[in-house]
C-alpha positions in Angstrom: 108.4 119.0 94.9 108.8 115.7 96.6 110.3 112.6 95.0 109.2 109.0 95.8 111.9 106.3 96.2 111.6 102.6 96.2 113.5 100.7 99.0 114.1 97.0 98.5 115.7 94.2 100.5 114.3 95.6 103.8 114.7 93.4 106.9 111.3 91.8 108.1 111.5 93.6 111.4 112.2 97.1 109.9 109.5 99.7 111.0 108.2 102.8 109.2 110.0 104.9 111.9 113.3 103.1 111.4 113.1 103.5 107.7 112.3 107.3 108.1 115.2 107.7 110.6 117.7 106.1 108.1 116.7 108.4 105.3 116.7 111.6 107.5 120.4 111.2 107.7 120.7 112.5 104.1 117.8 114.9 103.8 114.1 115.9 104.5 111.7 113.0 104.6 108.0 113.6 104.1 106.9 109.9 104.6 108.3 106.4 104.9 106.2 103.2 104.6 107.1 99.6 104.8 104.7 97.7 102.7 102.9 95.0 104.7 101.0 91.8 103.6 97.3 92.2 104.3 96.8 88.5 105.2 99.8 87.8 107.4 100.5 91.4 108.7 104.2 90.7 107.9 106.5 93.0 105.9 106.8 92.2 102.3 110.5 93.3 102.3 110.1 96.6 100.4 108.8 100.1 101.0 108.7 103.6 99.8 110.2 106.9 101.1 109.0 110.3 99.9 111.9 112.8 100.1 111.2 116.5 100.6 113.0 117.6 97.4 114.5 116.2 94.2 118.0 117.1 95.5 117.4 115.1 98.8 116.2 112.2 96.7 119.3 112.1 94.5 121.5 112.3 97.6 119.6 109.4 99.2 120.0 107.2 96.1 123.7 108.0 95.9 124.5 107.6 99.6 122.0 104.9 100.8 121.9 102.5 98.0 123.8 99.5 99.3 123.8 100.8 102.8 123.0 98.6 105.8 119.7 98.9 107.7 118.7 96.5 110.5 121.4 94.1 109.3 120.5 94.0 105.5 121.9 95.9 102.6 119.1 97.9 101.1 118.4 98.8 97.4 117.4 102.4 96.8 116.1 103.7 93.5 113.5 106.1 92.0 110.1 104.7 92.3 108.3 103.9 89.0 104.7 105.1 88.5 102.0 102.5 89.1 100.8 100.8 85.9 
């Protein structure tokens, strides 16, 4: 079962591929998406990563929260469901 993670404080230039590669260091990644503004086409500074398993998700939160990606320290936590 996959687990969705929230990733905050992403640099404006970070791509989906760069985000996926960063998380693949700690486990299997099913998808990685940087959220883009519909009007400007620019990153909103956050995204979501879907890890292959709950164990990989826990490892990612432990090891990657506070890590550096494209010159910025990212925040990694379990994603909350949409309300």
